[in-house]
C-alpha positions as CSV (number, residue, x, y, z in Angstrom):
1,M,115.8,107.6,79.4
2,A,113.1,109.0,81.4
3,K,109.7,110.3,79.6
4,I,107.8,112.8,81.2
5,I,105.3,115.2,80.3
6,P,103.6,118.3,81.9
7,F,99.7,118.4,82.5
8,K,96.5,120.6,83.5
9,G,97.0,119.9,87.3
10,L,93.5,119.9,89.3
11,R,94.1,122.2,92.1
12,P,92.7,124.1,95.2
13,Q,92.2,127.8,95.6
14,N,95.3,129.3,97.3
15,N,93.2,130.2,100.4
16,I,92.2,126.3,101.2
17,A,95.8,124.5,100.1
18,P,96.8,124.3,103.6
19,Q,92.9,123.0,105.0
20,M,93.3,120.5,102.0
21,A,96.6,119.1,102.1
22,T,96.8,115.6,103.8
23,L,99.5,113.2,104.4
24,P,99.8,110.2,102.1
25,Y,97.1,108.0,102.5
26,D,98.6,104.7,103.9
27,V,100.4,107.5,106.6
28,M,97.3,107.0,109.1
29,N,95.2,104.3,110.1
30,V,91.2,104.8,110.0
31,E,91.1,106.3,113.7
32,E,93.7,109.0,112.8
33,A,92.3,110.1,109.5
34,R,88.7,110.1,111.1
35,H,89.9,113.0,113.2
36,Y,89.3,115.1,110.1
37,K,85.9,114.2,109.2
38,K,84.6,117.6,110.4
39,D,87.0,119.5,108.2
40,P,85.1,120.2,104.8
41,Y,88.0,120.8,102.8
42,H,90.3,118.0,104.3
43,F,91.7,115.8,101.6
44,Y,91.2,112.3,103.2
45,H,87.6,112.9,102.7
46,V,89.0,111.7,99.1
47,T,91.9,109.9,99.6
48,R,90.4,108.1,102.9
49,A,86.5,108.1,102.6
50,E,85.7,105.9,104.5
51,I,85.6,108.5,107.3
52,D,82.3,109.6,105.9
53,L,81.0,105.8,106.2
54,P,79.7,104.3,109.2
55,E,82.6,103.2,111.6
56,G,83.3,99.5,110.9
57,T,82.8,99.6,107.1
58,D,85.4,98.0,105.2
59,V,87.8,100.4,103.6
60,H,87.8,98.2,100.6
61,N,84.0,98.3,100.3
62,I,82.8,99.5,96.8
63,S,81.1,102.2,99.1
64,V,84.2,103.9,99.8
65,Y,85.3,104.2,96.2
66,E,82.0,105.9,94.7
67,K,82.2,107.7,98.3
68,A,85.7,109.2,97.1
69,R,84.2,110.1,93.7
70,E,81.1,111.6,95.1
71,N,83.1,113.9,97.7
72,L,85.9,114.4,94.4
73,D,83.1,115.7,92.4
74,Q,81.8,118.0,94.8
75,L,84.9,119.4,95.7
76,I,85.0,120.5,91.7
77,A,81.7,121.5,91.4
78,D,82.1,124.2,94.2
79,K,85.2,125.4,92.8
80,V,87.2,124.3,95.5
81,L,89.5,122.8,93.0
82,V,90.0,123.7,90.1
83,Q,91.7,122.8,86.8
84,D,94.8,124.7,85.5
85,D,94.2,126.3,81.9
86,E,97.8,124.6,80.4
87,P,99.6,122.2,80.7
88,S,102.0,122.6,83.6
89,Y,104.8,121.3,85.5
90,Y,104.7,121.8,89.5
91,I,107.4,122.9,91.2
92,Y,107.8,121.4,95.0
93,E,110.1,122.2,97.6
94,L,109.8,120.6,100.9
95,V,111.4,122.1,103.7
96,M,112.2,120.1,107.0
97,D,114.2,120.7,110.2
98,G,116.2,123.4,108.2
99,H,116.5,120.4,105.1
100,S,115.6,121.7,102.0
101,Q,114.7,119.2,98.8
102,T,112.8,120.3,95.2
103,G,111.3,118.1,92.9
104,L,109.2,118.6,89.8
105,I,105.8,117.7,90.0
106,C,104.6,115.9,86.5
107,G,103.7,112.7,84.7
108,S,105.9,110.0,84.2
109,S,105.5,107.3,81.8
110,V,103.5,103.8,82.6
111,N,105.8,102.3,79.6
112,D,108.8,103.5,81.5
113,Y,107.8,101.4,84.9
114,N,107.4,98.3,82.5
115,N,110.3,98.5,80.4
116,G,112.6,99.7,83.5
117,V,113.8,102.9,83.3
118,I,111.5,103.8,86.3
119,K,113.0,101.3,89.1
120,K,112.2,99.7,91.7
121,H,113.5,98.0,95.2
122,E,109.8,96.8,96.4
123,L,107.9,93.9,95.9
124,T,103.8,95.0,96.0
125,K,101.0,93.3,97.6
126,P,98.3,92.3,95.3
127,E,95.7,93.3,97.7
128,K,97.5,97.2,98.4
129,E,97.7,97.2,94.4
130,L,93.8,96.8,94.4
131,D,92.8,98.7,96.7
132,R,94.5,101.9,95.0
133,I,93.5,100.3,91.3
134,N,89.4,100.4,92.3
135,H,90.2,104.4,93.7
136,I,91.8,105.3,90.2
137,K,88.7,103.8,88.3
138,T,86.4,105.0,90.3
139,T,87.5,108.6,90.8
140,R,89.5,108.5,87.5
141,A,92.0,110.4,89.0
142,Q,95.8,110.0,90.7
143,T,95.1,111.7,94.0
144,G,98.4,110.5,95.6
145,I,101.8,111.4,94.1
146,V,104.7,109.2,93.5
147,F,108.3,110.1,94.5
148,L,110.9,109.2,92.4
149,A,114.5,110.4,92.2
150,Y,117.1,111.4,89.2
151,K,120.8,111.4,89.5
152,D,121.8,115.1,89.8
153,N,121.2,117.1,86.4
154,E,122.6,120.4,86.6
155,E,120.6,122.1,83.6
156,V,117.7,121.0,84.7
157,Q,118.0,122.1,88.2
158,E,119.2,125.9,87.0
159,I,116.2,126.1,85.6
160,I,114.1,124.8,88.6
161,E,116.3,127.0,90.6
162,R,116.1,130.1,88.8
163,W,112.0,130.0,87.9
164,K,111.3,129.6,92.1
165,T,113.7,132.5,92.2
166,N,111.7,134.6,89.7
167,H,108.4,133.8,90.4
168,K,105.8,133.9,93.4
169,P,104.5,130.5,94.5
170,E,101.0,129.7,94.3
171,Y,101.2,127.7,98.1
172,D,103.7,128.6,101.0
173,F,102.0,127.3,104.2
174,V,103.9,125.2,107.3
175,A,101.5,122.3,108.0
176,E,100.7,121.2,111.6
177,D,103.6,118.9,111.7
178,G,105.8,122.3,111.5
179,I,106.9,121.1,108.0
180,R,107.2,123.9,105.2
181,H,105.3,123.2,101.7
182,I,105.8,125.5,98.8
183,L,104.7,125.1,95.1
184,W,105.3,126.9,92.1
185,M,103.2,126.4,88.7
186,M,105.7,126.4,85.7
187,D,103.3,127.4,82.5
188,D,106.2,128.5,80.3
189,Y,106.0,126.4,76.9
190,A,109.8,127.3,76.3
191,K,111.0,126.5,79.9
192,V,108.3,123.4,80.4
193,A,109.6,122.1,76.8
194,S,113.3,122.4,77.8
195,I,112.5,120.3,81.0
196,T,111.3,117.6,78.9
197,R,113.8,117.9,76.5
198,L,116.4,117.5,79.3
199,F,115.3,114.1,80.9
200,D,114.4,112.7,77.3
201,E,118.2,113.6,76.6
202,D,120.0,113.3,79.2
203,V,118.2,111.5,82.6
204,P,118.3,107.6,81.6
205,C,116.3,106.3,84.4
206,T,114.8,107.3,87.7
207,Y,114.2,105.6,91.1
208,I,111.0,104.7,93.1
209,A,111.9,106.4,96.5
210,D,108.1,105.7,98.1
211,G,105.0,104.5,96.4
212,H,105.6,101.2,94.9
213,H,101.8,100.5,94.9
214,R,100.7,103.9,93.3
215,V,103.0,103.4,90.6
216,A,101.9,99.1,90.1
217,S,98.5,100.6,90.7
218,A,98.3,103.0,88.0
219,A,100.0,100.8,85.5
220,K,97.6,98.1,85.7
221,V,94.7,100.8,85.2
222,C,96.4,101.5,82.4
223,K,96.9,98.1,80.9
224,E,92.8,97.4,81.6
225,M,92.2,100.9,79.6
226,R,94.6,99.9,76.6
227,D,93.2,96.1,76.6
228,N,89.6,98.1,76.1
229,G,90.8,99.6,73.0
230,M,91.3,103.1,74.9
231,S,94.3,103.9,73.7
232,I,94.9,105.5,70.6
233,T,97.6,107.7,70.8
234,G,99.6,106.3,73.9
235,D,99.4,109.9,74.7
236,E,96.0,109.5,76.5
237,S,96.0,110.7,80.2
238,F,95.9,107.0,81.5
239,N,99.5,106.7,80.1
240,F,101.4,108.0,82.6
241,F,101.1,108.8,86.5
242,I,101.6,111.7,88.9
243,S,105.0,112.0,90.1
244,C,107.2,114.2,92.1
245,I,111.0,113.8,91.0
246,F,113.6,114.9,93.2
247,P,117.4,115.0,93.0
248,E,119.6,112.4,94.4
249,S,121.8,114.8,96.6
250,Q,118.4,116.3,97.9
251,T,116.8,113.1,99.3
252,K,116.7,111.8,102.9
253,I,115.9,108.6,104.1
254,L,115.8,107.6,107.7
255,D,115.8,105.0,109.6
256,Y,113.0,101.6,109.3
257,N,112.7,100.0,112.5
258,R,111.0,96.6,113.8
259,V,108.7,95.6,116.9
260,V,108.5,92.0,117.3
261,R,105.9,90.9,119.2
262,D,107.4,87.6,121.3
263,L,110.1,86.0,121.7
264,N,109.2,82.4,119.9
265,G,109.4,80.9,122.9
266,L,112.6,81.5,124.1
267,T,113.7,83.0,127.6
268,K,115.0,86.6,127.9
269,E,118.2,84.5,129.0
270,Q,118.0,82.3,125.8
271,F,117.5,85.2,123.3
272,L,120.5,86.7,124.3
273,T,122.8,83.6,124.0
274,A,121.5,83.4,120.6
275,L,122.4,86.7,119.8
276,N,125.9,86.0,121.0
277,N,126.5,83.8,117.7
278,D,126.2,86.6,115.1
279,F,126.6,89.7,117.4
280,K,128.7,91.0,120.2
281,V,125.8,92.3,122.6
282,E,126.7,95.2,125.3
283,R,124.0,96.1,127.4
284,K,122.9,100.2,127.8
285,G,120.6,100.3,130.2
286,G,118.2,103.3,129.8
287,V,120.6,105.1,127.3
288,Q,119.1,105.1,123.7
289,V,120.8,103.5,120.8
290,K,120.7,105.1,117.9
291,P,123.2,103.2,115.4
292,Q,125.8,106.2,114.2
293,V,127.6,103.7,111.5
294,P,126.3,100.8,109.3
295,H,126.4,97.2,110.6
296,E,125.4,98.7,114.5
297,F,121.9,97.9,115.8
298,G,119.7,99.0,118.8
299,M,117.7,96.5,121.0
300,F,114.9,97.3,123.6
301,L,114.2,94.7,125.2
302,D,112.8,94.3,129.2
303,G,113.4,97.9,129.8
304,E,116.9,98.8,128.6
305,W,118.4,99.2,125.5
306,Y,121.5,96.9,124.1
307,H,124.3,97.8,121.3
308,L,124.5,94.9,118.7
309,T,127.5,95.2,116.5
310,V,127.0,92.0,113.5
311,R,130.7,90.0,113.3
312,D,132.2,90.5,109.9
313,E,132.0,86.4,108.8
314,S,128.0,87.1,109.6
315,Y,126.7,88.5,105.8
316,D,127.2,88.6,102.6
317,N,129.1,91.5,100.8
318,D,127.0,91.4,98.0
319,P,124.5,94.6,97.0
320,I,121.6,93.1,99.3
321,G,123.2,90.9,101.8
322,V,125.4,93.9,103.1
323,L,122.0,96.0,104.1
324,D,121.4,96.5,107.8
325,V,118.0,95.7,107.5
326,T,118.7,92.3,105.7
327,I,121.7,91.9,108.1
328,L,118.7,91.9,110.8
329,Q,116.0,89.8,108.8
330,E,118.4,86.7,108.2
331,N,120.4,86.8,111.2
332,I,117.6,87.6,114.4
333,L,114.0,87.8,112.4
334,S,114.3,84.5,110.4
335,K,117.2,82.5,112.3
336,I,116.6,83.5,115.8
337,F,112.3,83.8,115.5
338,G,111.2,82.0,112.2
339,I,110.0,85.2,111.3
340,G,110.4,83.9,107.0
341,D,108.3,86.6,105.2
342,P,108.0,89.6,107.3
343,R,105.2,91.0,104.9
344,T,102.9,88.6,106.2
345,D,103.7,87.5,109.7
346,D,101.7,89.4,111.8
347,R,104.0,88.9,114.7
348,I,106.4,92.1,113.4
349,D,105.7,95.5,112.6
350,F,107.5,98.6,111.2
351,V,108.0,101.6,112.7
352,G,109.5,104.9,111.0
353,G,112.1,106.6,112.0
354,I,110.2,110.0,112.1
355,R,108.7,108.2,115.4
356,G,111.9,107.8,117.3
357,L,113.3,105.9,119.1
358,G,110.3,107.1,122.4
359,E,107.9,104.9,119.9
360,L,110.0,101.8,120.2
361,E,110.1,101.9,124.0
362,K,106.3,102.7,124.4
363,R,105.5,99.6,122.0
364,V,107.9,97.2,124.4
365,N,106.7,98.9,127.7
366,S,103.1,98.1,127.4
367,K,103.7,94.9,126.7
368,E,102.2,95.1,123.3
369,M,105.6,93.9,121.7
370,A,108.5,92.0,123.0
371,V,111.5,93.7,121.5
372,A,112.8,96.2,119.3
373,F,115.4,97.0,116.8
374,S,116.7,100.2,115.6
375,C,118.5,100.7,112.5
376,Y,121.3,102.6,110.5
377,P,119.4,104.0,107.5
378,V,119.7,102.1,104.1
379,S,121.7,104.9,101.5
380,F,120.1,106.1,98.3
381,K,123.3,104.6,96.8
382,Q,122.4,101.6,98.0
383,L,118.9,101.4,97.0
384,C,120.3,102.3,93.8
385,S,122.5,99.5,93.4
386,V,119.7,97.0,94.6
387,A,117.4,98.5,91.9
388,D,120.2,98.7,89.0
389,M,120.5,95.3,89.0
390,G,116.7,94.1,89.5
391,K,116.7,93.0,92.9
392,V,114.4,94.5,95.5
393,M,115.1,94.8,99.3
394,P,113.4,93.3,102.2
395,P,109.7,95.0,102.8
396,K,110.1,98.3,104.8
397,S,113.7,98.8,103.8
398,T,113.4,102.7,103.2
399,W,111.5,105.4,105.3
400,F,111.6,108.8,103.3
401,E,110.8,112.4,104.6
402,P,109.6,114.7,104.5
403,K,106.1,113.0,102.8
404,L,104.5,114.7,100.6
405,R,101.2,115.9,100.8
406,D,97.8,114.8,98.6
407,G,95.5,117.2,97.3
408,L,98.0,119.9,96.5
409,V,97.9,118.8,92.7
410,V,95.6,115.9,91.6
411,Y,96.1,114.1,88.0
412,Q,92.8,112.8,86.0
413,I,92.5,110.4,83.3
């Protein structure tokens, strides 16, 4: 069963929260993050502290992590960030395009991650883990919230909804991208205890939706501290990581699309001929193709869109083989382009569905990329099926929206 704990969150003053809230550290590149350098309260000063160092500084240099610690300490000293007095849960609602989802910010158990109670569906990269490990160890804080999901529990959701109805939120603002963020602090001991008990008794597992590297890094920091004799009771803060857990029915997965740099030496005609082995190919010209059902793909090539439908005999029917991202990987990226490992091959890039099909056209029309593919999104049921088997999906299979904001609640270790 899932073990969660309340904690004393480090939070911005109410009037500063909209200014401080930032997208996760890995959503924007350094150049984009530097646009916020002059805003003294923007949380990229902590999560992307390279913006405060000379341009060209290696983002993994120890000076970046030390600057993050310095900036975090200054925000605390200036009382811009203040720690709550009582261990609390935090209710976090996000509203995007009429879609609302409400999660519970809490501490989730590293033991649950190690033992498979918290289930993953992606592999992680050692260099990305090391980056977050160094950030956690230097700042002594977890600044990025892990997005978890659980199968709906009516009692938990009833307590949360009742609290939302009867209490004033700490924050309620609309970010520059139009997404509304609302946060309540649940500090009532009885309600906190009830939710803790319900997860312990009725929630058998949770699933990582977004944040595999953040969890893996927190787990390795925890192991190091345990190995150094710093764990006595097992309840020390480093034995947990900050997460926001959402009910399955409220999660929203968008498509995660692909762009490829070249046609692997093939002419356009040779490539289209090769596609016909596994797909029915229909030319659509200037009409964008956004797949409406599984096993359909859009393709943008040489200024035109094509509609691809995979042939039934061209894929496996197991939980991984049936995924559209797997079909695309096996039948085009690997088979035709020779891209065996999309995690390391620099000929491929990934574009979140939130950017729209126009972004795919832009990348190809600019000649940066040769071809783009739009995919039908993975379902949460498919994610659970793969995770329950202890398997992993191809890299960049899921894009969850809306994105949680960093800087609203920080977890100190």
